[in-house]
KEGUMAR-536631 format. One record per atom (N, C-alpha, C, O): residue number from 0; residue in one letter; atom name; x, y, z. Coordinates in Angstrom, 2 decimals, always signed. Example, Ala and Ser with C-alpha at 12.3 -4.5 7.8 and 13.67 -1.06 7.14 Angstrom:
<recs>
+--------+--------+------+---------+---------+---------+
| tidren | rodren | doti |       X |       Y |       Z |
+--------+--------+------+---------+---------+---------+
|      0 |      A |    N |  +13.19 |   -5.69 |   +7.80 |
|      0 |      A |   CA |  +12.30 |   -4.50 |   +7.80 |
|      0 |      A |    C |  +13.20 |   -3.30 |   +7.80 |
|      0 |      A |    O |  +14.24 |   -3.32 |   +8.46 |
|      1 |      S |    N |  +12.85 |   -2.25 |   +7.08 |
|      1 |      S |   CA |  +13.67 |   -1.06 |   +7.14 |
|      1 |      S |    C |  +12.90 |   +0.03 |   +7.87 |
|      1 |      S |    O |  +13.41 |   +1.14 |   +8.04 |
+--------+--------+------+---------+---------+---------+
</recs>
This chain:
<recs>
+--------+--------+------+---------+---------+---------+
| tidren | rodren | doti |       X |       Y |       Z |
+--------+--------+------+---------+---------+---------+
|      0 |      M |    N |   -8.21 |  -14.78 |  +13.18 |
|      0 |      M |   CA |   -8.02 |  -13.86 |  +12.09 |
|      0 |      M |    C |   -9.08 |  -12.77 |  +12.17 |
|      0 |      M |    O |  -10.26 |  -13.06 |  +12.38 |
|      1 |      M |    N |   -8.68 |  -11.55 |  +11.99 |
|      1 |      M |   CA |   -9.56 |  -10.40 |  +12.11 |
|      1 |      M |    C |  -10.16 |  -10.05 |  +10.75 |
|      1 |      M |    O |   -9.47 |  -10.06 |   +9.73 |
|      2 |      E |    N |  -11.43 |   -9.73 |  +10.75 |
|      2 |      E |   CA |  -12.07 |   -9.24 |   +9.53 |
|      2 |      E |    C |  -11.81 |   -7.74 |   +9.43 |
|      2 |      E |    O |  -11.90 |   -7.02 |  +10.42 |
|      3 |      F |    N |  -11.50 |   -7.28 |   +8.23 |
|      3 |      F |   CA |  -11.32 |   -5.85 |   +8.02 |
|      3 |      F |    C |  -12.67 |   -5.18 |   +7.87 |
|      3 |      F |    O |  -13.60 |   -5.77 |   +7.34 |
|      4 |      Q |    N |  -12.77 |   -3.94 |   +8.33 |
|      4 |      Q |   CA |  -13.96 |   -3.14 |   +8.09 |
|      4 |      Q |    C |  -14.08 |   -3.00 |   +6.57 |
|      4 |      Q |    O |  -13.07 |   -2.77 |   +5.91 |
|      5 |      P |    N |  -15.28 |   -3.14 |   +5.99 |
|      5 |      P |   CA |  -15.41 |   -3.21 |   +4.53 |
|      5 |      P |    C |  -14.79 |   -2.04 |   +3.77 |
|      5 |      P |    O |  -14.21 |   -2.25 |   +2.70 |
|      6 |      R |    N |  -14.91 |   -0.83 |   +4.27 |
|      6 |      R |   CA |  -14.33 |   +0.31 |   +3.55 |
|      6 |      R |    C |  -12.81 |   +0.31 |   +3.64 |
|      6 |      R |    O |  -12.13 |   +0.70 |   +2.69 |
|      7 |      Y |    N |  -12.27 |   -0.13 |   +4.77 |
|      7 |      Y |   CA |  -10.82 |   -0.25 |   +4.92 |
|      7 |      Y |    C |  -10.30 |   -1.35 |   +4.00 |
|      7 |      Y |    O |   -9.24 |   -1.22 |   +3.39 |
|      8 |      A |    N |  -11.06 |   -2.43 |   +3.91 |
|      8 |      A |   CA |  -10.69 |   -3.52 |   +2.99 |
|      8 |      A |    C |  -10.70 |   -3.03 |   +1.55 |
|      8 |      A |    O |   -9.83 |   -3.41 |   +0.76 |
|      9 |      A |    N |  -11.67 |   -2.19 |   +1.20 |
|      9 |      A |   CA |  -11.72 |   -1.63 |   -0.16 |
|      9 |      A |    C |  -10.47 |   -0.80 |   -0.43 |
|      9 |      A |    O |   -9.89 |   -0.88 |   -1.51 |
|     10 |      W |    N |  -10.06 |   -0.01 |   +0.55 |
|     10 |      W |   CA |   -8.86 |   +0.82 |   +0.38 |
|     10 |      W |    C |   -7.62 |   -0.07 |   +0.21 |
|     10 |      W |    O |   -6.79 |   +0.19 |   -0.65 |
|     11 |      L |    N |   -7.51 |   -1.12 |   +1.04 |
|     11 |      L |   CA |   -6.38 |   -2.04 |   +0.89 |
|     11 |      L |    C |   -6.37 |   -2.65 |   -0.51 |
|     11 |      L |    O |   -5.33 |   -2.74 |   -1.15 |
|     12 |      A |    N |   -7.55 |   -3.05 |   -0.97 |
|     12 |      A |   CA |   -7.65 |   -3.64 |   -2.31 |
|     12 |      A |    C |   -7.26 |   -2.63 |   -3.38 |
|     12 |      A |    O |   -6.66 |   -3.00 |   -4.39 |
|     13 |      S |    N |   -7.60 |   -1.35 |   -3.16 |
|     13 |      S |   CA |   -7.25 |   -0.32 |   -4.16 |
|     13 |      S |    C |   -5.74 |   -0.17 |   -4.30 |
|     13 |      S |    O |   -5.25 |   +0.27 |   -5.33 |
|     14 |      L |    N |   -5.01 |   -0.55 |   -3.25 |
|     14 |      L |   CA |   -3.55 |   -0.50 |   -3.28 |
|     14 |      L |    C |   -2.94 |   -1.80 |   -3.79 |
|     14 |      L |    O |   -1.72 |   -1.92 |   -3.93 |
|     15 |      G |    N |   -3.80 |   -2.78 |   -4.08 |
|     15 |      G |   CA |   -3.32 |   -4.07 |   -4.53 |
|     15 |      G |    C |   -2.87 |   -4.97 |   -3.39 |
|     15 |      G |    O |   -2.17 |   -5.96 |   -3.62 |
|     16 |      L |    N |   -3.26 |   -4.64 |   -2.16 |
|     16 |      L |   CA |   -2.88 |   -5.45 |   -1.01 |
|     16 |      L |    C |   -3.90 |   -6.56 |   -0.79 |
|     16 |      L |    O |   -5.08 |   -6.40 |   -1.09 |
|     17 |      P |    N |   -3.45 |   -7.70 |   -0.26 |
|     17 |      P |   CA |   -4.38 |   -8.81 |   -0.03 |
|     17 |      P |    C |   -5.33 |   -8.49 |   +1.11 |
|     17 |      P |    O |   -4.93 |   -7.93 |   +2.13 |
|     18 |      V |    N |   -6.57 |   -8.83 |   +0.92 |
|     18 |      V |   CA |   -7.58 |   -8.59 |   +1.95 |
|     18 |      V |    C |   -8.07 |   -9.92 |   +2.50 |
|     18 |      V |    O |   -8.12 |  -10.11 |   +3.72 |
|     19 |      S |    N |   -8.41 |  -10.82 |   +1.63 |
|     19 |      S |   CA |   -8.94 |  -12.12 |   +2.03 |
|     19 |      S |    C |   -7.83 |  -13.00 |   +2.60 |
|     19 |      S |    O |   -6.76 |  -13.13 |   +2.01 |
|     20 |      G |    N |   -8.10 |  -13.59 |   +3.75 |
|     20 |      G |   CA |   -7.15 |  -14.52 |   +4.34 |
|     20 |      G |    C |   -5.97 |  -13.85 |   +5.02 |
|     20 |      G |    O |   -5.01 |  -14.53 |   +5.40 |
|     21 |      S |    N |   -6.01 |  -12.54 |   +5.20 |
|     21 |      S |   CA |   -4.92 |  -11.82 |   +5.84 |
|     21 |      S |    C |   -5.40 |  -11.20 |   +7.14 |
|     21 |      S |    O |   -6.53 |  -10.71 |   +7.22 |
|     22 |      S |    N |   -4.56 |  -11.22 |   +8.15 |
|     22 |      S |   CA |   -4.85 |  -10.49 |   +9.37 |
|     22 |      S |    C |   -4.16 |   -9.13 |   +9.25 |
|     22 |      S |    O |   -3.26 |   -8.95 |   +8.43 |
|     23 |      L |    N |   -4.59 |   -8.19 |  +10.08 |
|     23 |      L |   CA |   -3.97 |   -6.87 |  +10.07 |
|     23 |      L |    C |   -2.48 |   -6.99 |  +10.36 |
|     23 |      L |    O |   -1.66 |   -6.30 |   +9.75 |
|     24 |      A |    N |   -2.11 |   -7.87 |  +11.29 |
|     24 |      A |   CA |   -0.69 |   -8.07 |  +11.62 |
|     24 |      A |    C |   +0.08 |   -8.60 |  +10.42 |
|     24 |      A |    O |   +1.21 |   -8.18 |  +10.17 |
|     25 |      E |    N |   -0.53 |   -9.52 |   +9.67 |
|     25 |      E |   CA |   +0.14 |  -10.06 |   +8.48 |
|     25 |      E |    C |   +0.33 |   -8.99 |   +7.41 |
|     25 |      E |    O |   +1.39 |   -8.91 |   +6.78 |
|     26 |      V |    N |   -0.69 |   -8.15 |   +7.22 |
|     26 |      V |   CA |   -0.59 |   -7.08 |   +6.23 |
|     26 |      V |    C |   +0.49 |   -6.09 |   +6.66 |
|     26 |      V |    O |   +1.30 |   -5.67 |   +5.83 |
|     27 |      R |    N |   +0.51 |   -5.72 |   +7.94 |
|     27 |      R |   CA |   +1.54 |   -4.79 |   +8.43 |
|     27 |      R |    C |   +2.93 |   -5.39 |   +8.30 |
|     27 |      R |    O |   +3.87 |   -4.69 |   +7.91 |
|     28 |      A |    N |   +3.07 |   -6.67 |   +8.60 |
|     28 |      A |   CA |   +4.38 |   -7.32 |   +8.51 |
|     28 |      A |    C |   +4.88 |   -7.35 |   +7.07 |
|     28 |      A |    O |   +6.07 |   -7.19 |   +6.82 |
|     29 |      R |    N |   +3.97 |   -7.55 |   +6.14 |
|     29 |      R |   CA |   +4.38 |   -7.66 |   +4.74 |
|     29 |      R |    C |   +4.61 |   -6.31 |   +4.09 |
|     29 |      R |    O |   +5.53 |   -6.16 |   +3.28 |
|     30 |      F |    N |   +3.79 |   -5.33 |   +4.42 |
|     30 |      F |   CA |   +3.85 |   -4.05 |   +3.72 |
|     30 |      F |    C |   +4.24 |   -2.87 |   +4.60 |
|     30 |      F |    O |   +4.14 |   -1.73 |   +4.16 |
|     31 |      G |    N |   +4.67 |   -3.11 |   +5.82 |
|     31 |      G |   CA |   +5.03 |   -2.02 |   +6.71 |
|     31 |      G |    C |   +3.78 |   -1.43 |   +7.36 |
|     31 |      G |    O |   +2.68 |   -1.96 |   +7.20 |
|     32 |      L |    N |   +3.95 |   -0.34 |   +8.06 |
|     32 |      L |   CA |   +2.82 |   +0.29 |   +8.73 |
|     32 |      L |    C |   +1.82 |   +0.81 |   +7.72 |
|     32 |      L |    O |   +2.18 |   +1.42 |   +6.71 |
|     33 |      L |    N |   +0.57 |   +0.55 |   +8.01 |
|     33 |      L |   CA |   -0.47 |   +1.05 |   +7.12 |
|     33 |      L |    C |   -0.59 |   +2.56 |   +7.29 |
|     33 |      L |    O |   -0.42 |   +3.09 |   +8.39 |
|     34 |      R |    N |   -0.87 |   +3.21 |   +6.21 |
|     34 |      R |   CA |   -0.88 |   +4.66 |   +6.20 |
|     34 |      R |    C |   -2.30 |   +5.17 |   +6.41 |
|     34 |      R |    O |   -3.05 |   +5.33 |   +5.44 |
|     35 |      N |    N |   -2.68 |   +5.42 |   +7.67 |
|     35 |      N |   CA |   -4.03 |   +5.84 |   +7.97 |
|     35 |      N |    C |   -4.36 |   +7.21 |   +7.39 |
|     35 |      N |    O |   -5.52 |   +7.48 |   +7.08 |
|     36 |      I |    N |   -3.38 |   +8.08 |   +7.25 |
|     36 |      I |   CA |   -3.63 |   +9.38 |   +6.64 |
|     36 |      I |    C |   -4.05 |   +9.19 |   +5.19 |
|     36 |      I |    O |   -4.97 |   +9.85 |   +4.71 |
|     37 |      E |    N |   -3.37 |   +8.28 |   +4.49 |
|     37 |      E |   CA |   -3.75 |   +8.00 |   +3.10 |
|     37 |      E |    C |   -5.15 |   +7.41 |   +3.02 |
|     37 |      E |    O |   -5.90 |   +7.69 |   +2.09 |
|     38 |      F |    N |   -5.50 |   +6.57 |   +4.01 |
|     38 |      F |   CA |   -6.87 |   +6.03 |   +4.04 |
|     38 |      F |    C |   -7.88 |   +7.16 |   +4.21 |
|     38 |      F |    O |   -8.90 |   +7.18 |   +3.52 |
|     39 |      M |    N |   -7.59 |   +8.09 |   +5.10 |
|     39 |      M |   CA |   -8.53 |   +9.20 |   +5.33 |
|     39 |      M |    C |   -8.68 |  +10.06 |   +4.07 |
|     39 |      M |    O |   -9.78 |  +10.51 |   +3.76 |
|     40 |      I |    N |   -7.60 |  +10.28 |   +3.35 |
|     40 |      I |   CA |   -7.67 |  +11.03 |   +2.09 |
|     40 |      I |    C |   -8.51 |  +10.25 |   +1.09 |
|     40 |      I |    O |   -9.35 |  +10.84 |   +0.40 |
|     41 |      W |    N |   -8.30 |   +8.95 |   +0.99 |
|     41 |      W |   CA |   -9.05 |   +8.12 |   +0.05 |
|     41 |      W |    C |  -10.53 |   +8.10 |   +0.39 |
|     41 |      W |    O |  -11.37 |   +8.22 |   -0.51 |
|     42 |      I |    N |  -10.87 |   +7.96 |   +1.67 |
|     42 |      I |   CA |  -12.28 |   +7.89 |   +2.06 |
|     42 |      I |    C |  -12.95 |   +9.24 |   +1.83 |
|     42 |      I |    O |  -14.14 |   +9.29 |   +1.50 |
|     43 |      R |    N |  -12.22 |  +10.33 |   +2.00 |
|     43 |      R |   CA |  -12.78 |  +11.66 |   +1.69 |
|     43 |      R |    C |  -13.08 |  +11.79 |   +0.20 |
|     43 |      R |    O |  -14.08 |  +12.39 |   -0.19 |
|     44 |      R |    N |  -12.21 |  +11.21 |   -0.64 |
|     44 |      R |   CA |  -12.47 |  +11.23 |   -2.08 |
|     44 |      R |    C |  -13.73 |  +10.43 |   -2.39 |
|     44 |      R |    O |  -14.52 |  +10.81 |   -3.25 |
|     45 |      C |    N |  -13.91 |   +9.31 |   -1.70 |
|     45 |      C |   CA |  -15.14 |   +8.53 |   -1.87 |
|     45 |      C |    C |  -16.36 |   +9.34 |   -1.44 |
|     45 |      C |    O |  -17.39 |   +9.31 |   -2.11 |
|     46 |      L |    N |  -16.24 |  +10.05 |   -0.34 |
|     46 |      L |   CA |  -17.35 |  +10.90 |   +0.12 |
|     46 |      L |    C |  -17.67 |  +11.97 |   -0.92 |
|     46 |      L |    O |  -18.84 |  +12.27 |   -1.17 |
|     47 |      A |    N |  -16.63 |  +12.55 |   -1.51 |
|     47 |      A |   CA |  -16.83 |  +13.62 |   -2.49 |
|     47 |      A |    C |  -17.47 |  +13.13 |   -3.78 |
|     47 |      A |    O |  -18.12 |  +13.90 |   -4.47 |
|     48 |      T |    N |  -17.29 |  +11.86 |   -4.10 |
|     48 |      T |   CA |  -17.81 |  +11.32 |   -5.36 |
|     48 |      T |    C |  -19.01 |  +10.39 |   -5.16 |
|     48 |      T |    O |  -19.45 |   +9.74 |   -6.10 |
|     49 |      A |    N |  -19.52 |  +10.33 |   -3.94 |
|     49 |      A |   CA |  -20.64 |   +9.43 |   -3.64 |
|     49 |      A |    C |  -21.90 |   +9.85 |   -4.40 |
|     49 |      A |    O |  -22.14 |  +11.04 |   -4.58 |
|     50 |      P |    N |  -22.69 |   +8.88 |   -4.84 |
|     50 |      P |   CA |  -23.93 |   +9.19 |   -5.55 |
|     50 |      P |    C |  -24.92 |   +9.94 |   -4.66 |
|     50 |      P |    O |  -24.88 |   +9.83 |   -3.43 |
|     51 |      K |    N |  -25.79 |  +10.70 |   -5.30 |
|     51 |      K |   CA |  -26.82 |  +11.43 |   -4.55 |
|     51 |      K |    C |  -27.66 |  +10.45 |   -3.75 |
|     51 |      K |    O |  -27.93 |   +9.34 |   -4.19 |
|     52 |      G |    N |  -28.06 |  +10.87 |   -2.58 |
|     52 |      G |   CA |  -28.87 |  +10.04 |   -1.70 |
|     52 |      G |    C |  -28.05 |   +9.18 |   -0.76 |
|     52 |      G |    O |  -28.57 |   +8.64 |   +0.21 |
|     53 |      T |    N |  -26.76 |   +9.07 |   -1.05 |
|     53 |      T |   CA |  -25.89 |   +8.28 |   -0.18 |
|     53 |      T |    C |  -25.53 |   +9.07 |   +1.07 |
|     53 |      T |    O |  -25.36 |   +8.51 |   +2.15 |
|     54 |      L |    N |  -25.40 |  +10.38 |   +0.90 |
|     54 |      L |   CA |  -25.03 |  +11.27 |   +2.00 |
|     54 |      L |    C |  -26.16 |  +12.25 |   +2.30 |
|     54 |      L |    O |  -26.89 |  +12.66 |   +1.40 |
|     55 |      I |    N |  -26.30 |  +12.60 |   +3.56 |
|     55 |      I |   CA |  -27.21 |  +13.67 |   +3.97 |
|     55 |      I |    C |  -26.41 |  +14.61 |   +4.85 |
|     55 |      I |    O |  -25.89 |  +14.20 |   +5.89 |
|     56 |      N |    N |  -26.31 |  +15.87 |   +4.44 |
|     56 |      N |   CA |  -25.54 |  +16.88 |   +5.17 |
|     56 |      N |    C |  -24.10 |  +16.42 |   +5.44 |
|     56 |      N |    O |  -23.56 |  +16.68 |   +6.52 |
|     57 |      G |    N |  -23.51 |  +15.76 |   +4.48 |
|     57 |      G |   CA |  -22.12 |  +15.34 |   +4.59 |
|     57 |      G |    C |  -21.89 |  +14.07 |   +5.38 |
|     57 |      G |    O |  -20.75 |  +13.61 |   +5.50 |
|     58 |      S |    N |  -22.95 |  +13.48 |   +5.91 |
|     58 |      S |   CA |  -22.83 |  +12.23 |   +6.66 |
|     58 |      S |    C |  -23.43 |  +11.09 |   +5.85 |
|     58 |      S |    O |  -24.37 |  +11.28 |   +5.09 |
|     59 |      V |    N |  -22.87 |   +9.91 |   +6.02 |
|     59 |      V |   CA |  -23.36 |   +8.75 |   +5.29 |
|     59 |      V |    C |  -24.76 |   +8.39 |   +5.78 |
|     59 |      V |    O |  -24.97 |   +8.15 |   +6.96 |
|     60 |      A |    N |  -25.71 |   +8.37 |   +4.85 |
|     60 |      A |   CA |  -27.09 |   +8.01 |   +5.17 |
|     60 |      A |    C |  -27.37 |   +6.56 |   +4.81 |
|     60 |      A |    O |  -28.10 |   +5.87 |   +5.52 |
|     61 |      D |    N |  -26.81 |   +6.11 |   +3.70 |
|     61 |      D |   CA |  -27.01 |   +4.73 |   +3.24 |
|     61 |      D |    C |  -25.66 |   +4.03 |   +3.25 |
|     61 |      D |    O |  -24.88 |   +4.13 |   +2.30 |
|     62 |      H |    N |  -25.38 |   +3.32 |   +4.34 |
|     62 |      H |   CA |  -24.06 |   +2.71 |   +4.52 |
|     62 |      H |    C |  -23.75 |   +1.63 |   +3.49 |
|     62 |      H |    O |  -22.62 |   +1.52 |   +3.03 |
|     63 |      D |    N |  -24.75 |   +0.85 |   +3.13 |
|     63 |      D |   CA |  -24.52 |   -0.20 |   +2.12 |
|     63 |      D |    C |  -24.17 |   +0.41 |   +0.77 |
|     63 |      D |    O |  -23.25 |   -0.05 |   +0.09 |
|     64 |      A |    N |  -24.90 |   +1.46 |   +0.37 |
|     64 |      A |   CA |  -24.63 |   +2.11 |   -0.91 |
|     64 |      A |    C |  -23.26 |   +2.79 |   -0.89 |
|     64 |      A |    O |  -22.54 |   +2.75 |   -1.89 |
|     65 |      F |    N |  -22.89 |   +3.40 |   +0.23 |
|     65 |      F |   CA |  -21.60 |   +4.06 |   +0.30 |
|     65 |      F |    C |  -20.46 |   +3.05 |   +0.27 |
|     65 |      F |    O |  -19.44 |   +3.28 |   -0.39 |
|     66 |      T |    N |  -20.62 |   +1.92 |   +0.96 |
|     66 |      T |   CA |  -19.60 |   +0.88 |   +0.93 |
|     66 |      T |    C |  -19.44 |   +0.33 |   -0.48 |
|     66 |      T |    O |  -18.33 |   +0.09 |   -0.94 |
|     67 |      A |    N |  -20.56 |   +0.12 |   -1.17 |
|     67 |      A |   CA |  -20.51 |   -0.34 |   -2.57 |
|     67 |      A |    C |  -19.78 |   +0.69 |   -3.43 |
|     67 |      A |    O |  -18.99 |   +0.32 |   -4.31 |
|     68 |      H |    N |  -20.03 |   +1.97 |   -3.19 |
|     68 |      H |   CA |  -19.34 |   +3.03 |   -3.93 |
|     68 |      H |    C |  -17.83 |   +2.98 |   -3.65 |
|     68 |      H |    O |  -17.03 |   +3.17 |   -4.56 |
|     69 |      C |    N |  -17.46 |   +2.73 |   -2.40 |
|     69 |      C |   CA |  -16.03 |   +2.63 |   -2.06 |
|     69 |      C |    C |  -15.37 |   +1.48 |   -2.81 |
|     69 |      C |    O |  -14.24 |   +1.62 |   -3.28 |
|     70 |      W |    N |  -16.06 |   +0.35 |   -2.94 |
|     70 |      W |   CA |  -15.51 |   -0.78 |   -3.69 |
|     70 |      W |    C |  -15.39 |   -0.44 |   -5.17 |
|     70 |      W |    O |  -14.44 |   -0.87 |   -5.83 |
|     71 |      K |    N |  -16.34 |   +0.32 |   -5.71 |
|     71 |      K |   CA |  -16.23 |   +0.75 |   -7.12 |
|     71 |      K |    C |  -15.02 |   +1.67 |   -7.28 |
|     71 |      K |    O |  -14.30 |   +1.57 |   -8.27 |
|     72 |      Q |    N |  -14.81 |   +2.56 |   -6.31 |
|     72 |      Q |   CA |  -13.66 |   +3.46 |   -6.35 |
|     72 |      Q |    C |  -12.37 |   +2.64 |   -6.27 |
|     72 |      Q |    O |  -11.41 |   +2.94 |   -6.98 |
|     73 |      A |    N |  -12.34 |   +1.63 |   -5.41 |
|     73 |      A |   CA |  -11.16 |   +0.77 |   -5.28 |
|     73 |      A |    C |  -10.86 |   +0.07 |   -6.60 |
|     73 |      A |    O |   -9.70 |   -0.03 |   -7.01 |
|     74 |      S |    N |  -11.90 |   -0.42 |   -7.25 |
|     74 |      S |   CA |  -11.73 |   -1.10 |   -8.54 |
|     74 |      S |    C |  -11.17 |   -0.13 |   -9.57 |
|     74 |      S |    O |  -10.26 |   -0.47 |  -10.33 |
|     75 |      A |    N |  -11.72 |   +1.08 |   -9.61 |
|     75 |      A |   CA |  -11.24 |   +2.09 |  -10.56 |
|     75 |      A |    C |   -9.78 |   +2.45 |  -10.27 |
|     75 |      A |    O |   -9.00 |   +2.63 |  -11.20 |
|     76 |      D |    N |   -9.42 |   +2.56 |   -9.00 |
|     76 |      D |   CA |   -8.04 |   +2.87 |   -8.63 |
|     76 |      D |    C |   -7.08 |   +1.77 |   -9.08 |
|     76 |      D |    O |   -6.00 |   +2.05 |   -9.60 |
|     77 |      C |    N |   -7.49 |   +0.51 |   -8.88 |
|     77 |      C |   CA |   -6.65 |   -0.62 |   -9.31 |
|     77 |      C |    C |   -6.46 |   -0.62 |  -10.82 |
|     77 |      C |    O |   -5.36 |   -0.81 |  -11.32 |
|     78 |      L |    N |   -7.56 |   -0.41 |  -11.54 |
|     78 |      L |   CA |   -7.47 |   -0.39 |  -13.00 |
|     78 |      L |    C |   -6.60 |   +0.76 |  -13.49 |
|     78 |      L |    O |   -5.85 |   +0.60 |  -14.46 |
|     79 |      A |    N |   -6.69 |   +1.90 |  -12.83 |
|     79 |      A |   CA |   -5.87 |   +3.05 |  -13.22 |
|     79 |      A |    C |   -4.39 |   +2.79 |  -12.93 |
|     79 |      A |    O |   -3.52 |   +3.22 |  -13.69 |
|     80 |      A |    N |   -4.11 |   +2.09 |  -11.84 |
|     80 |      A |   CA |   -2.72 |   +1.82 |  -11.47 |
|     80 |      A |    C |   -2.09 |   +0.71 |  -12.30 |
|     80 |      A |    O |   -0.88 |   +0.66 |  -12.47 |
|     81 |      H |    N |   -2.94 |   -0.17 |  -12.83 |
|     81 |      H |   CA |   -2.44 |   -1.33 |  -13.59 |
|     81 |      H |    C |   -3.23 |   -1.48 |  -14.88 |
|     81 |      H |    O |   -4.00 |   -2.43 |  -15.04 |
|     82 |      P |    N |   -3.05 |   -0.54 |  -15.82 |
|     82 |      P |   CA |   -3.82 |   -0.64 |  -17.07 |
|     82 |      P |    C |   -3.46 |   -1.90 |  -17.86 |
|     82 |      P |    O |   -2.33 |   -2.40 |  -17.80 |
|     83 |      A |    N |   -4.43 |   -2.39 |  -18.57 |
|     83 |      A |   CA |   -4.23 |   -3.63 |  -19.35 |
|     83 |      A |    C |   -3.34 |   -3.39 |  -20.55 |
|     83 |      A |    O |   -3.07 |   -4.32 |  -21.30 |
+--------+--------+------+---------+---------+---------+
</recs>
């Protein structure tokens, strides 16, 4: 079983797709081809909203902080898509 790159896993989670216990092949089989263009748009939005100090000259300087920010964005996206 393949581990997903953490930011890609955050994006999958933002769509409500299973991350834990799934291989890329299983995710593709269940949900069709993954939309890499949509991932790139989502990651750009994360870059645009990243906290100060996370980026230097548009490049990620603190990878742990940026990945944490991506997971916060994924959580916000899920909550927005499925309000209580």
